Rosetta silent file (secondary structure, phi, psi, omega in degrees, C-alpha in Angstrom):
SEQUENCE: MRTMPWHGKNVYITGGSSGIGLAAAMRFSSLGAHVVIFARNEERLQVALAEIERSRITDNQQFTSISLDVSDSAGVSEKMVRAVKEFGTPHVLVNSAGISYPNYFEEISCEKFRETLSINLCGTWNTCACLVPFMKTTRGNIVNISSIAGFIGVFGYTAYSASKFAVMGFSESLRDEMKPHGITVSVLCPPDTDTPQLIKENRTKPLETMAVAGNAGLISPDAVAKAMIRGMEKGKFIIIPGRQGKFIHLANRLFPGIAHAIMDIQIKKVHDSRGRV
SCORE:     score description
SCORE:     0.000 S_00000001
   1 L     0.000  130.951 -175.208   21.109   13.418  -18.043 S_00000001
   2 L   -72.719  134.995  179.723   19.431   15.508  -15.267 S_00000001
   3 L   -77.552  138.655 -174.155   19.955   13.812  -11.886 S_00000001
   4 L   -98.759  156.722  176.315   16.553   12.754  -10.306 S_00000001
   5 L   -59.225  -23.172 -177.241   15.778   12.881   -6.577 S_00000001
   6 L  -104.486   -4.606  177.073   15.706    9.094   -6.613 S_00000001
   7 L   -55.380  125.248  170.316   18.712    8.452   -8.841 S_00000001
   8 L    80.331    5.234 -175.796   21.074    6.063   -7.265 S_00000001
   9 L   -88.681  155.520  177.987   18.861    5.576   -4.177 S_00000001
  10 E   -91.940  121.473 -178.374   18.058    2.164   -2.651 S_00000001
  11 E  -118.714  128.092  175.341   14.319    1.351   -2.693 S_00000001
  12 E  -108.703  132.198 -175.329   12.774   -1.577   -0.828 S_00000001
  13 E  -130.708  112.028  176.136    9.332   -2.563   -1.815 S_00000001
  14 E   -84.556  160.796 -172.606    7.242   -5.252   -0.120 S_00000001
  15 L    60.042   27.375 -174.859    4.427   -6.712   -2.213 S_00000001
  16 L   -82.553    6.637 -178.226    6.531   -5.817   -5.161 S_00000001
  17 L   -85.646  -18.457 -177.141    5.556   -8.700   -7.469 S_00000001
  18 L  -158.232  176.869  177.056    2.280   -7.224   -8.620 S_00000001
  19 H    52.467 -135.407 -173.733   -0.205   -4.343   -8.408 S_00000001
  20 H   -65.092  -37.173 -176.539    0.829   -1.066   -6.810 S_00000001
  21 H   -63.538  -45.183  176.822    4.156   -2.494   -5.389 S_00000001
  22 H   -65.336  -40.785  178.491    5.260   -3.546   -8.959 S_00000001
  23 H   -59.209  -48.319  176.776    4.139   -0.284  -10.542 S_00000001
  24 H   -48.599  -51.976  178.760    6.011    1.539   -7.822 S_00000001
  25 H   -59.687  -36.964  179.103    9.143   -0.524   -8.462 S_00000001
  26 H   -67.728  -39.588  177.817    8.967    0.216  -12.205 S_00000001
  27 H   -62.756  -43.524 -174.897    8.521    3.899  -11.559 S_00000001
  28 H   -70.952  -35.799  176.471   11.539    4.070   -9.311 S_00000001
  29 H   -58.134  -45.103  177.303   13.572    1.959  -11.825 S_00000001
  30 H   -65.871  -15.302  178.785   12.729    4.550  -14.459 S_00000001
  31 L  -100.597    8.910  173.029   14.011    7.297  -12.213 S_00000001
  32 L    91.546   14.688 -177.224   17.433    5.653  -11.833 S_00000001
  33 L   -90.119  162.858  169.955   16.945    3.952   -8.418 S_00000001
  34 E   -94.410  135.056 -168.591   18.258    0.531   -7.238 S_00000001
  35 E  -129.991  127.881  171.024   15.261   -1.623   -6.324 S_00000001
  36 E  -111.594  119.703  175.423   14.717   -4.655   -4.076 S_00000001
  37 E  -107.961  143.791 -173.715   11.262   -6.244   -4.185 S_00000001
  38 E  -122.762  136.437  176.039    9.859   -8.630   -1.559 S_00000001
  39 E  -168.676  166.984 -177.653    6.915  -10.945   -1.975 S_00000001
  40 L   -76.984  -39.583 -170.345    5.941  -14.634   -1.069 S_00000001
  41 L   -89.966  115.338 -175.893    5.755  -16.130   -4.541 S_00000001
  42 H   -67.316  -34.185 -179.700    9.156  -16.758   -6.119 S_00000001
  43 H   -62.456  -47.295 -177.669    7.843  -17.383   -9.556 S_00000001
  44 H   -69.274  -34.049 -178.409    5.921  -14.035   -9.647 S_00000001
  45 H   -60.150  -46.889 -177.560    9.009  -12.272   -8.106 S_00000001
  46 H   -64.541  -41.023  177.003   11.156  -13.385  -11.108 S_00000001
  47 H   -64.065  -40.774 -176.383    8.608  -12.194  -13.701 S_00000001
  48 H   -71.160  -38.724  177.789    8.177   -8.888  -11.939 S_00000001
  49 H   -56.936  -38.826  176.856   11.995   -8.478  -11.664 S_00000001
  50 H   -62.675  -43.041  179.488   12.295   -8.769  -15.426 S_00000001
  51 H   -61.335  -46.738 -179.996    9.729   -6.072  -15.835 S_00000001
  52 H   -59.520  -43.929  177.243   11.470   -3.794  -13.421 S_00000001
  53 H   -61.857  -28.426  177.799   14.831   -4.315  -15.124 S_00000001
  54 H   -73.150  -20.666 -176.398   13.316   -3.289  -18.415 S_00000001
  55 L   -89.292   -2.950 -174.377   12.338    0.099  -16.971 S_00000001
  56 L   -61.907  154.671  176.237   16.031    0.943  -16.026 S_00000001
  57 L  -117.621   -8.786  177.090   17.674    3.979  -17.356 S_00000001
  58 L  -137.848  157.186 -176.072   21.399    3.239  -16.628 S_00000001
  59 L   -75.513  -23.591 -176.514   23.399    0.160  -16.837 S_00000001
  60 L   -85.290    0.377 -179.127   24.762    0.398  -13.273 S_00000001
  61 L   -70.583  145.762 -175.575   21.346    0.146  -11.612 S_00000001
  62 L  -122.135  144.395  177.755   21.016   -2.977   -9.439 S_00000001
  63 E  -139.376  142.908  177.553   17.814   -5.051   -8.846 S_00000001
  64 E  -156.963  156.872 -178.467   17.065   -8.070   -6.798 S_00000001
  65 E  -124.667  150.265  179.697   14.067   -9.961   -5.468 S_00000001
  66 E  -138.989  122.750  174.448   13.635  -11.781   -2.079 S_00000001
  67 E   -74.791  130.256 -173.991   10.814  -14.233   -1.156 S_00000001
  68 L  -155.595  140.800  174.654    9.394  -13.083    2.114 S_00000001
  69 L  -106.866  106.897 -167.659    6.295  -13.398    4.163 S_00000001
  70 L   -65.543  -18.637  178.903    5.994   -9.933    5.932 S_00000001
  71 L   -74.920  -11.768  177.029    3.779  -11.461    8.646 S_00000001
  72 L   -94.131   89.665 -172.524    6.755  -13.572    9.874 S_00000001
  73 H   -52.407  -41.941  178.725    8.657  -11.261   12.091 S_00000001
  74 H   -60.436  -44.741 -178.824   11.637  -13.588   12.489 S_00000001
  75 H   -64.648  -37.567 -179.926   11.781  -14.121    8.746 S_00000001
  76 H   -63.305  -49.209 -178.202   11.497  -10.405    8.074 S_00000001
  77 H   -59.110  -47.440 -179.433   14.382   -9.665   10.428 S_00000001
  78 H   -62.426  -46.264 -172.212   16.674  -12.310    8.993 S_00000001
  79 H   -83.282  -37.027  172.980   16.039  -11.495    5.259 S_00000001
  80 H   -59.267  -50.217  177.940   15.879   -7.655    5.708 S_00000001
  81 H   -58.296  -45.737  178.268   19.120   -7.551    7.524 S_00000001
  82 H   -58.157  -41.370 -178.358   20.747   -9.731    4.934 S_00000001
  83 H   -65.504  -43.368  176.466   19.445   -7.423    2.129 S_00000001
  84 H   -53.201  -48.134 -176.786   20.941   -4.392    3.981 S_00000001
  85 H   -63.609  -37.535 -173.418   24.312   -6.179    4.121 S_00000001
  86 H   -89.515  -37.157 -172.770   24.240   -7.318    0.528 S_00000001
  87 H  -107.588  -23.522 -177.324   22.322   -4.536   -1.277 S_00000001
  88 L   113.120  158.055 -177.600   22.780   -1.419    1.022 S_00000001
  89 L   -71.878  136.549 -177.704   20.671    0.424    3.411 S_00000001
  90 L   -61.410  137.371  168.712   17.319    1.646    2.072 S_00000001
  91 L   -91.755  -28.601 -173.377   16.712    5.268    1.288 S_00000001
  92 E  -132.030  132.014  172.001   13.024    4.390    0.563 S_00000001
  93 E  -126.566  120.839  177.920   10.825    1.728    2.118 S_00000001
  94 E  -112.435  116.360 -172.487    7.382    1.112    0.547 S_00000001
  95 E   -95.165   87.590 -176.317    5.147   -1.206    2.526 S_00000001
  96 L  -103.853   -8.464  176.715    2.802   -2.506   -0.256 S_00000001
  97 L   -60.220  131.549  178.000    2.216   -6.075    0.882 S_00000001
  98 L  -178.862  158.477 -176.745   -1.390   -6.594    1.741 S_00000001
  99 L  -131.942  156.484  175.348   -4.457   -8.634    1.422 S_00000001
 100 L  -145.252  138.341  176.416   -8.224   -8.087    1.308 S_00000001
 101 L  -135.561   78.006 -174.771  -11.208  -10.324    1.875 S_00000001
 102 L   -72.309  139.307  177.239  -14.375   -8.334    1.488 S_00000001
 103 L  -177.253  171.097  177.936  -17.568  -10.135    2.630 S_00000001
 104 L   -63.487  143.272 -177.354  -20.503   -9.775    4.971 S_00000001
 105 H   -49.403  -41.028 -173.560  -19.189   -9.647    8.563 S_00000001
 106 H   -71.002  -20.588 -174.945  -20.906  -12.901    9.571 S_00000001
 107 H   -95.371   -3.331 -177.732  -18.976  -14.612    6.596 S_00000001
 108 L   -92.141  112.829  179.928  -15.589  -13.376    7.657 S_00000001
 109 L   -73.263  157.122  175.516  -13.911  -16.090    9.848 S_00000001
 110 H   -62.377  -33.182  177.103  -11.693  -15.122   12.812 S_00000001
 111 H   -62.950  -40.524 -179.332   -8.837  -16.812   11.004 S_00000001
 112 H   -67.156  -42.069  179.838   -9.401  -14.615    7.997 S_00000001
 113 H   -61.932  -49.573 -178.348   -9.574  -11.485   10.182 S_00000001
 114 H   -62.097  -46.174 -178.962   -6.300  -12.428   11.917 S_00000001
 115 H   -62.226  -37.622  175.745   -4.612  -13.100    8.657 S_00000001
 116 H   -61.955  -49.846 -177.908   -5.712   -9.691    7.291 S_00000001
 117 H   -68.739  -36.455 -176.223   -4.370   -7.907   10.298 S_00000001
 118 H   -65.081  -32.300 -179.786   -1.182  -10.051   10.349 S_00000001
 119 H   -87.154  -58.284 -174.526   -0.251   -9.065    6.843 S_00000001
 120 H   -61.015  -44.977 -178.833   -1.617   -5.610    6.481 S_00000001
 121 H   -95.759  -52.849 -176.779   -0.764   -4.239    9.876 S_00000001
 122 H   -64.037  -40.319  179.406    1.820   -6.557   11.535 S_00000001
 123 H   -59.815  -41.437  177.300    3.679   -6.870    8.239 S_00000001
 124 H   -68.744  -35.276  173.415    4.049   -3.146    8.008 S_00000001
 125 H   -64.281  -41.973 -176.832    5.172   -2.964   11.678 S_00000001
 126 H   -60.645  -50.253 -179.246    7.690   -5.882   11.121 S_00000001
 127 H   -69.116  -40.564 -176.893    9.573   -4.157    8.141 S_00000001
 128 H   -66.607  -40.680 -172.999    9.598   -0.858    9.820 S_00000001
 129 H   -67.172  -34.845  179.111   10.836   -2.312   13.197 S_00000001
 130 H   -77.736  -35.147 -169.337   13.655   -4.022   11.269 S_00000001
 131 H   -99.767  -22.997  177.539   14.668   -1.193    8.834 S_00000001
 132 H   -50.499  -47.033  175.192   14.173    2.012   10.840 S_00000001
 133 H   -55.248  -32.436  176.649   17.382    1.634   12.728 S_00000001
 134 H   -78.329  -38.762 -178.105   19.308    1.413    9.498 S_00000001
 135 H   -67.717  -16.655  174.625   17.341    4.199    7.833 S_00000001
 136 L   -60.583  -18.686 -176.460   18.335    6.631   10.476 S_00000001
 137 L   -97.305  -14.137  176.221   21.662    6.918    8.630 S_00000001
 138 L  -102.297  -19.171  175.923   19.969    7.564    5.261 S_00000001
 139 L    56.652   50.543 -173.227   17.305    9.956    6.592 S_00000001
 140 L  -102.888 -144.745 -166.831   14.929    8.629    3.823 S_00000001
 141 E  -127.404  139.804  163.043   11.288    7.990    3.217 S_00000001
 142 E  -118.520  127.812  167.833    8.741    5.384    4.441 S_00000001
 143 E  -118.128  116.032  179.432    5.507    4.903    2.763 S_00000001
 144 E   -97.887  133.625 -178.257    2.875    2.708    4.232 S_00000001
 145 E   -93.654  111.845  172.260   -0.076    1.797    2.061 S_00000001
 146 L   -99.388 -129.174 -174.572   -3.521    2.217    3.570 S_00000001
 147 L  -173.772  164.396  168.519   -6.669    2.830    1.552 S_00000001
 148 H   -58.752  -31.906  179.165   -9.632    5.060    1.205 S_00000001
 149 H   -77.714    2.936  168.735  -11.252    2.328    3.405 S_00000001
 150 H   -88.096   -7.625  175.714   -8.504    3.361    5.982 S_00000001
 151 L  -127.011   -3.557  172.608  -10.236    6.666    6.810 S_00000001
 152 L  -147.583  130.136 -175.104  -13.842    5.759    6.169 S_00000001
 153 L   -69.263  138.112 -176.112  -15.448    2.420    7.114 S_00000001
 154 L  -125.943  140.650  175.450  -17.074    0.679    4.031 S_00000001
 155 L   -53.832  136.837  179.461  -19.688   -2.030    3.950 S_00000001
 156 L    88.005   -5.300 -173.865  -18.165   -5.362    3.512 S_00000001
 157 L  -115.047   30.131 -177.199  -14.673   -4.337    4.612 S_00000001
 158 H   -53.075  -40.524  176.170  -14.847   -4.877    8.435 S_00000001
 159 H   -71.202  -47.556 -174.874  -11.591   -6.817    8.410 S_00000001
 160 H   -65.915  -53.422 -171.865   -9.846   -4.722    5.705 S_00000001
 161 H   -64.710  -43.995  174.551  -10.900   -1.266    7.081 S_00000001
 162 H   -48.863  -47.895 -175.083   -9.840   -2.347   10.577 S_00000001
 163 H   -71.795  -36.670 -173.913   -6.386   -3.214    9.394 S_00000001
 164 H   -77.841  -37.037  169.260   -6.036   -0.136    7.202 S_00000001
 165 H   -54.869  -45.225 -178.046   -7.408    2.321    9.979 S_00000001
 166 H   -62.689  -39.975  172.402   -4.643    0.752   12.075 S_00000001
 167 H   -57.477  -40.260  176.523   -1.988    1.495    9.402 S_00000001
 168 H   -58.634  -49.777 -178.248   -3.195    5.061    9.413 S_00000001
 169 H   -64.837  -45.142  176.876   -2.836    5.382   13.164 S_00000001
 170 H   -55.943  -41.464 -178.303    0.552    3.651   13.177 S_00000001
 171 H   -71.249  -33.182  176.622    1.817    5.898   10.488 S_00000001
 172 H   -64.518  -41.403 -177.355    0.708    9.047   12.138 S_00000001
 173 H   -70.094  -47.297 -177.939    2.543    8.080   15.440 S_00000001
 174 H   -63.138  -37.223  176.068    5.612    6.860   13.456 S_00000001
 175 H   -53.579  -51.302 -179.171    5.780   10.140   11.481 S_00000001
 176 H   -57.130  -38.440 -179.139    6.145   12.087   14.764 S_00000001
 177 H   -73.939  -25.795 -171.272    8.788    9.790   16.059 S_00000001
 178 H   -93.270  -15.575 -179.165   10.854    9.744   12.891 S_00000001
 179 H   -55.287  -47.073 -175.075   10.874   13.620   12.285 S_00000001
 180 H   -63.397  -17.479 -175.658   13.796   14.176   14.671 S_00000001
 181 H  -100.910    2.775  179.504   15.834   11.523   12.679 S_00000001
 182 L    80.771    9.969 -179.634   15.101   13.039    9.338 S_00000001
 183 L   -95.197  124.806  176.337   12.875   10.191    8.095 S_00000001
 184 E   -88.975  121.781  178.481    9.710   11.221    6.262 S_00000001
 185 E  -107.648  130.375 -179.868    6.708    9.042    6.725 S_00000001
 186 E  -129.347  162.307  174.805    3.807    9.068    4.340 S_00000001
 187 E  -130.498  128.849  179.922    0.633    6.944    4.049 S_00000001
 188 E   -99.999  126.289  176.993   -0.917    6.256    0.637 S_00000001
 189 L  -116.443   77.541 -175.808   -4.644    5.956    0.333 S_00000001
 190 L   -80.446  156.942  173.419   -5.669    4.718   -3.050 S_00000001
 191 L   -80.986 -173.048  174.308   -9.270    4.030   -4.228 S_00000001
 192 L   -46.024  125.075 -179.194  -10.079    0.721   -6.017 S_00000001
 193 E  -120.489  141.071 -171.162   -7.003   -0.049   -8.207 S_00000001
 194 L   -78.564   79.496  177.019   -7.002   -2.315  -11.268 S_00000001
 195 L  -116.246  167.542  166.703   -4.822   -5.007   -9.815 S_00000001
 196 H   -49.334  -39.658 -176.485   -4.918   -8.842   -9.464 S_00000001
 197 H   -60.454  -39.236  177.735   -5.852   -8.284   -5.884 S_00000001
 198 H   -69.836  -35.725  174.269   -9.048   -6.490   -6.951 S_00000001
 199 H   -61.467  -37.091  178.392  -10.052   -9.311   -9.294 S_00000001
 200 H   -71.343  -39.661  178.779   -9.667  -11.648   -6.333 S_00000001
 201 H   -59.793  -41.294 -175.072  -11.661   -9.386   -4.080 S_00000001
 202 L   -59.896  -13.989 -178.373  -14.519   -9.230   -6.537 S_00000001
 203 L   -74.266  -25.571 -175.500  -15.128  -13.041   -5.998 S_00000001
 204 L  -119.425   -5.057 -176.124  -16.410  -12.462   -2.475 S_00000001
 205 L   -63.799  116.996  177.351  -17.332   -8.782   -2.585 S_00000001
 206 L   -58.893  149.414 -176.644  -20.923   -8.144   -1.649 S_00000001
 207 H   -58.200  -34.042 -178.275  -23.115   -6.237   -4.220 S_00000001
 208 H   -61.684  -43.526 -176.664  -23.579   -3.430   -1.537 S_00000001
 209 H   -65.541  -43.539 -178.225  -19.720   -3.048   -1.425 S_00000001
 210 H   -61.899  -36.348 -176.497  -19.427   -2.932   -5.297 S_00000001
 211 H   -74.418  -34.957  179.340  -22.121   -0.207   -5.347 S_00000001
 212 H   -76.743  -42.671 -178.718  -20.452    1.866   -2.628 S_00000001
 213 H   -59.113  -31.409 -174.611  -16.858    1.300   -3.915 S_00000001
 214 H   -68.924  -13.258  179.550  -17.850    2.614   -7.361 S_00000001
 215 H   -67.900  -24.936 -174.329  -18.198    6.134   -5.885 S_00000001
 216 H   -95.034   -6.091 -179.862  -14.415    6.451   -5.529 S_00000001
 217 L    76.165  179.494 -179.662  -13.711    5.324   -9.128 S_00000001
 218 L  -123.400  132.105 -176.926  -11.073    2.913  -10.497 S_00000001
 219 E  -128.323  149.777  177.716   -7.498    3.881  -11.073 S_00000001
 220 L   -70.950  148.140  173.018   -4.453    2.187  -12.681 S_00000001
 221 H   -52.345  -39.052  177.873   -1.480    0.936  -10.609 S_00000001
 222 H   -64.231  -40.904 -179.568    0.874    3.259  -12.480 S_00000001
 223 H   -66.270  -40.789  170.172   -1.266    6.251  -11.731 S_00000001
 224 H   -55.249  -51.665 -177.899   -1.114    5.380   -8.043 S_00000001
 225 H   -60.554  -43.473  178.242    2.603    4.867   -8.199 S_00000001
 226 H   -61.584  -40.703  175.334    3.029    8.240   -9.926 S_00000001
 227 H   -64.769  -41.819 -179.207    0.881   10.019   -7.419 S_00000001
 228 H   -58.514  -47.049 -174.396    2.813    8.359   -4.595 S_00000001
 229 H   -69.357  -38.753  174.070    6.155    9.465   -5.834 S_00000001
 230 H   -62.124  -43.752  177.137    4.875   13.022   -6.499 S_00000001
 231 H   -63.005  -37.609  175.729    3.490   13.141   -2.973 S_00000001
 232 H   -59.847  -45.366 -177.701    6.767   11.923   -1.593 S_00000001
 233 H   -67.155  -26.746  179.540    8.657   14.663   -3.409 S_00000001
 234 L   -91.936   -2.726 -179.212    6.338   17.303   -1.979 S_00000001
 235 L    75.390   20.098 -177.171    6.736   15.818    1.625 S_00000001
 236 L   -69.451  142.526  173.357    3.000   15.028    1.940 S_00000001
 237 L   -80.431  -61.911  176.557    1.854   12.805    4.843 S_00000001
 238 E   -93.861  120.205 -178.936   -1.453   11.629    3.373 S_00000001
 239 E  -117.937  124.104 -170.697   -1.203   10.916   -0.290 S_00000001
 240 L  -126.590  107.459  173.119   -4.577   10.256   -2.093 S_00000001
 241 L   -75.620  139.919  174.120   -4.473    9.536   -5.832 S_00000001
 242 L    90.606  141.788 -177.067   -7.398   10.714   -7.975 S_00000001
 243 H   -60.519  -46.802 -171.950   -9.834   13.579   -7.663 S_00000001
 244 H   -65.136  -39.549  174.107  -12.686   11.460   -6.305 S_00000001
 245 H   -60.528  -42.655  174.172  -10.548   10.049   -3.480 S_00000001
 246 H   -58.924  -43.797 -179.218   -9.497   13.477   -2.494 S_00000001
 247 H   -63.969  -43.916  179.072  -13.101   14.617   -2.443 S_00000001
 248 H   -60.320  -36.545 -175.774  -14.217   11.715   -0.321 S_00000001
 249 H   -69.858  -49.848 -177.568  -11.422   12.395    2.163 S_00000001
 250 H   -61.677  -45.308  177.076  -12.285   16.121    2.408 S_00000001
 251 H   -58.744  -44.123 -179.981  -16.016   15.396    2.705 S_00000001
 252 H   -66.516  -29.904  175.536  -15.482   12.908    5.318 S_00000001
 253 H   -78.981  -37.951 -177.593  -13.405   15.303    7.366 S_00000001
 254 H   -86.535  -41.906 -176.649  -15.685   18.362    7.060 S_00000001
 255 L  -133.758   71.305 -179.215  -19.122   16.496    6.904 S_00000001
 256 H   -50.469  -31.381  179.580  -18.693   12.947    8.074 S_00000001
 257 H   -66.462  -37.080 -172.048  -22.343   12.317    8.116 S_00000001
 258 H   -69.418  -42.124  177.317  -22.826   13.105    4.474 S_00000001
 259 H   -56.368  -45.738 -176.780  -20.315   10.437    3.199 S_00000001
 260 H   -72.744  -31.660  175.082  -22.111    7.752    5.060 S_00000001
 261 H   -61.423  -46.882  174.599  -25.489    9.121    4.024 S_00000001
 262 H   -59.259  -52.389  179.559  -24.477    8.735    0.328 S_00000001
 263 H   -57.028  -39.128 -179.132  -23.303    5.149    1.041 S_00000001
 264 H   -65.594  -36.171  177.709  -26.554    4.314    2.795 S_00000001
 265 H   -65.803  -38.688 -178.266  -28.488    5.422   -0.312 S_00000001
 266 H   -69.907  -36.852  177.607  -26.388    3.163   -2.531 S_00000001
 267 H   -68.653  -35.142  178.026  -26.868    0.234   -0.164 S_00000001
 268 H   -67.813  -30.666  174.791  -30.601    0.761    0.114 S_00000001
 269 H   -59.449  -44.417 -179.990  -30.764    0.654   -3.758 S_00000001
 270 H   -69.569  -37.856  179.485  -29.232   -2.765   -3.776 S_00000001
 271 H   -71.226  -34.099 -174.951  -31.503   -4.011   -1.009 S_00000001
 272 H   -72.492  -29.778 -178.354  -34.603   -2.553   -2.781 S_00000001
 273 H   -72.324  -22.354 -179.870  -33.499   -4.270   -6.060 S_00000001
 274 L   -91.404   -8.958 -175.188  -33.433   -7.595   -4.107 S_00000001
 275 L    76.201   24.099  177.920  -36.829   -6.848   -2.552 S_00000001
 276 L   -99.564  159.136  179.097  -35.174   -6.583    0.951 S_00000001
 277 L   -93.337    0.000    0.000  -36.066   -4.216    3.693 S_00000001
């Protein structure tokens, strides 16, 4: 059997009980890695762990799950350090834990905004703060999950975009600091992904947001995970799955006004259909 780049490596994944995190865990399992998944819901963790174990390719691969709220810095420190002692230092850290509550700005409470930042941004900070000192010995990879809404603001995503823009900035700075230590930092920016989180988002997502988000397409969690690992192997900093997402990123960099002009047209169509000015 050909040795894979991730064969025998320790992979830690937050938000690993569903969506992109679970898909990434299964992908790494199928490449011979040892995987630890973290999430809040113990029942979902156990179901996910069984799926990950079914993807294994050798009998000596190890898997475990740990219930964890990434927004709790003390809890992250305690449980991550324990994981390192019992499971081993991670070669890969994937920060996939995140939430989204799309709605009109006036309908997003301060508490919901703080919760979004606490999990999406502070959660990423907390895990990195705890594990970076250990990862300096493995000279591995950190992948922080942002979003297309992390480099272009989207109608209805004032809280989410704020948190994901912050993840982008944090990752850029962290990348420069980690280079001398041999740690590669990447940021993953997927479009809408077919996950339980997206189903939950659609309950509060404004019609304008649905119209705009459709421009980037819908992608499967496995396709995102596959693109992520391929990007890691190429040493990419920004990893964008799907052609449409790449096009939006390029257009926003070269012609930032055009991307928003297109979104304005979609939003106006929704307003016109409602008879609004």
